N, C-alpha and C positions, 0 to 999 in steps of 0.2 A: 314635662311634669316628672317630678322625682318619683322613682319606683315604677315607672311605666316602661314596658318592654315592647318592642315591635313584634307583632305576631308573624310567624314564618309563613311560607306558602302553604296551601292546602295539602294535607297529608304528611307534612313534615313531622308533626308530633307522633303520628302512627308509625312512621319509619323509625323515628328515634326509639319509640317503645319496643318495636320489634327487634331492633339491634341490641337494645339492653337485655331483652329476654333471651336473645340468641347467645350473647356473651355469658349470661348467667347459666344457661343450659350447658354450654360447652365447658364452663368451669366445673359444674356439677358432674358432668360425664368424666372429666379428667380425674376428679377425686374419687369416683366410684369405679369398681372393676369394669373393664371393657367387656361388652357383650356383642356378639355378632348380630348383624341385621336379621339373619334368618331366625336366630333364637328369639330376638326381640319381637319379630312379627308372628311367631308361632303362638298358639293359644296354650292355656294351661293343660288342657287335655292332651294336646299333641306332645307337649314336653314330657308329660308323665308317661305317655305310651312309648315315646322314643327312649326315655331313660329305662323303662321296664324292658325294652327290647335289647338295648345295648348292654345292660348290666350282666345278663346271663352269658352273652357272647364274650364279654371281657373276662369274666370268671373262667369260662371255658378255655380261652386262650392262655390265661395265666396258668391254669392247671396243665395244659399241654406243654407249656414252657417248663414247668416244674418236672413233668414226666420226662421230657427230653434231657434236661440237665441231670436228673437223677440217674437216667440210663447211662449217660456218658460217664458220670462219676462212678457208677457201679462197675462199668467195664474197666475203668482205670484201677479201681480198688481190687477187682478180680485179677487183673494182670499182676499188680503188685503182690497180692497174696500168693499167686502161683509161683512167682520168682522167689518169694520167701520160703515156700514149701521146698523148692529145688535146693535152696541154700541149706535148709534143715536136713534134707537127704544127704547132702555132701558132709554136713557135720556128723551125721550118723555114720557115714563111711569112715570119717576120721576116728570116731570112737572105736569102731570095729577094728580099724588098722592098728590103733594103739594096743588094743587087746591082743591082736595077733602078734605085734612086735614084742609085747611082754612075754607071751607064751614062747615065741621063738627064741628070745634071749635066755629064758630059763631052760629051754628044752635041749639045746645043742650049742656047740661052740662056734658053728658057722655063722657068718654075719647076715642071716636072713632078717633079723630084727631091724637092721639098718635100712633095708629096702622098705620094710613096713613103716618105719618112721618117716621116710621120704614121701610115701603115699599119703600118710596122715597129714604131713605138712602141706602138701599140695591140695588135699581136700579142704583143709582149714582155710587156706587162702581163697579158694574158689567159693566156699560157703560164705565167708565174710563179704566177698564182693557181691554175691547175689542178695544176701541179707541187706546190705547197704542200699543197693539199687531198689529193692522192694520197699524198704522203709522210706526212701525218697519219693517213690511214686505214690505211696499211700499218703504221705505228708502233703504232697502237691495237690492231691484230690480233696483235701480238707478245706473248709468244712463240708460235710455231706449235704447240708441244707443250702441251696443256692441263695447267696446273699443278695444278688442282683434282683432275682425274682421277688424275694421278700420285700426289698425296698420298693419295687414297682407296685406291689399290692398296697403298701403304705401310701404311696403317691395316689393310687386310685381312690382309696378311702378319703384322703385329704381333699381331692377334687370333688368327690361326691358330697363331702361335708361343707366345704367352703366355696365351691365353684371356682370361677376365675380369680378370686382373691387368694387362692392357695399359692404359696411360693415354695418350690422345692428346696431352694438354697436356704431359706429361712428355716424350713422344717429340718433340714440336715443340721443346721447350726444349733437349733434347740435340742435336737436329739443328742448331738455330741455333748452339749452342755449338761443335759440331764445325766448322761453316762458318766461324765467327769465328776459331777456332784455326787452321784451314787458311789463312785470309786473312793472319793475323798471321805464320804461318810462311813464307808466300810472300813477304811484304814483307821479312822478315828475310833471307831467302835472296837477294833482289834487292839489298838493302843490302850484304850480305857480298860478293856478286859484284862490285858496283861498287867497293867498297873494294879487293878483290883486283886488279881491273883497274887501278885507280889506282896501287897499289903496283908492279905489273908495269911499268906505263908509266914510272914514276919510276926503276925499276931499269934499264930499257933506256936511258933518257937518261943515266944515270951509267955506262953500259957494263957493267952487271952482268947476270947471268943472272936471269930471272924467278923469283920465289920460289914462285909458285903455278903448278903445272903444269896445262896445259889438257888436259882429257880428250877424246881423239879418238874419233869414232864408228867402230865396227868396220866393216870392209869386208864385202861380200857373201860373198867367199870365206872370210873368218874366221868369219862367222856360220854358213856351211854346215859348216865344220870343227867348230865348237863343238856344233852340233846333232847331228852324226853321232857325235861322242864321247859326248855326253850320252845319246844314244839307246842306244848300246852299253852304257853304264853302267847305264841303267835296265833293259835286258834282263838284264844280269848280276844286278842286285838282285832282279828278279822271279824268276829261276831259283833264286837262293839262298833266297828265301822259300818257293818250292814245295818245295825240298829239306828245309828245316827244319820245315815244317808238314806234311810227309807222315808222319803218326804211325805208320802201319803199317810203312813201310820203316824208320823210325828204331827202332821197337820190335824188328823182326826183326834189324836190324844190332846193336842193343844186346844182344839175347839171344845171338846168335852170338858176339859179343865176350866176353860174360860167361861162356859155357860153354867158351870156349877153342877154338872151331872154327877150322880153318885158313882164312885169307882166300882169296877167289877172285878178287880184283881183280888188276890188272896190277902193283900194288906188292907183291904177296905174295912172301915170301922163302922160298926152299927151305931146310928145316931141315937138309939134308945139305950145304949150301954151306959153303965155308971161312969165310965171314963170319958164319955163324949162331952163336948162343951155344952153347958146347960143354958147359956144365954145366946139369944139370936145375934146380938151385936158381936159377941166373941166369935161365933161361928163365921160371921161375915168378915171380920178382921183376919181370922185364920185363913179363910178362903182367898182373900186378896193377897195375903203374904205367900201362900202356896202358889198362886198364879204368877207372882213376880219371880219366885224361885224357879218355877218351871220355865219361864221365858229366858232367864239367865242360863239355865242348863241346856236349853234347846236352841240357842241362837246360831249354832254352826249349821245345822241343816237348813234353817230358814235363810241364812245368808247365802248358802250354796244354791238354794232355789232361786233367789233373786239374781245372783250372778249368772246362773245358767240361762235364765229368761232374758237378761240383758244381752248376753252373747248371742243367743239365738235371734233376737230382734236385729242386732247389728249385722249378722251374717245374712239374714233374709233381705235386709236393705241393700247390701252389697250385691246380692244376686240379682235384684231387680235392676240395678244399674247396668 
């Protein structure tokens, strides 16, 4: 019969399904970062406790490395500075010898100044040699901040952030690319500034106003005023956030507004006042309009309450599993 296939032996379909699942699982594992079996078999609590235990130790070792390298570089800089001081001493001897030679040359006709000049020349040569050696030692110890340890700290942060997906080679490439882009942007900014200065200078020569306005640095009083205003603005924003995220107060106010209870605030209006709506239908329409406006103004905390409740329910369901 057309379309009919011979069934395989018992269990063939199960084996085929298991092989397909195994291939899919292996392909998924190849696409995802590799994780060791020990890490995969550990629970979330064990991983968190292990990370909390290893992180201080790692930082302690990094600080110890920094301390050792700084000590080594400090010794090298100290030796170079000592040699430079010796060179300065010999230069001082040279200056003294020149003074003695000048005095001897003017004091008498005997060639005592010649010997003093020879001493000054020798002191100059020795002083320049020591200064050169000291400068070379100091230059070799630069930079004082150990670049290797700083790079290791960056790698540690990368592994903590991305796990086994972190690639040091890719990180170095991106860091070098960012440094190159920053250098190019700085060079372009300098060229633009030079061109603007040249245009302003030419405009001043022609008696015209400069085309590019110079940005003046704010004074200390201006900075204090800005910070004070910004501080007050931030405090106002913080108070507004507290008011909008106070779900209990918002819900109570919404319930009171929805049920039509009289307001108790200072802006409450007396229903017997001459300006109050005189018609019952008008008051009902105004109340419905105010309720709609209230819902539109208070939808953020209500939405926040719903999202928080949903997240809590999902988290509780995952914990039960």
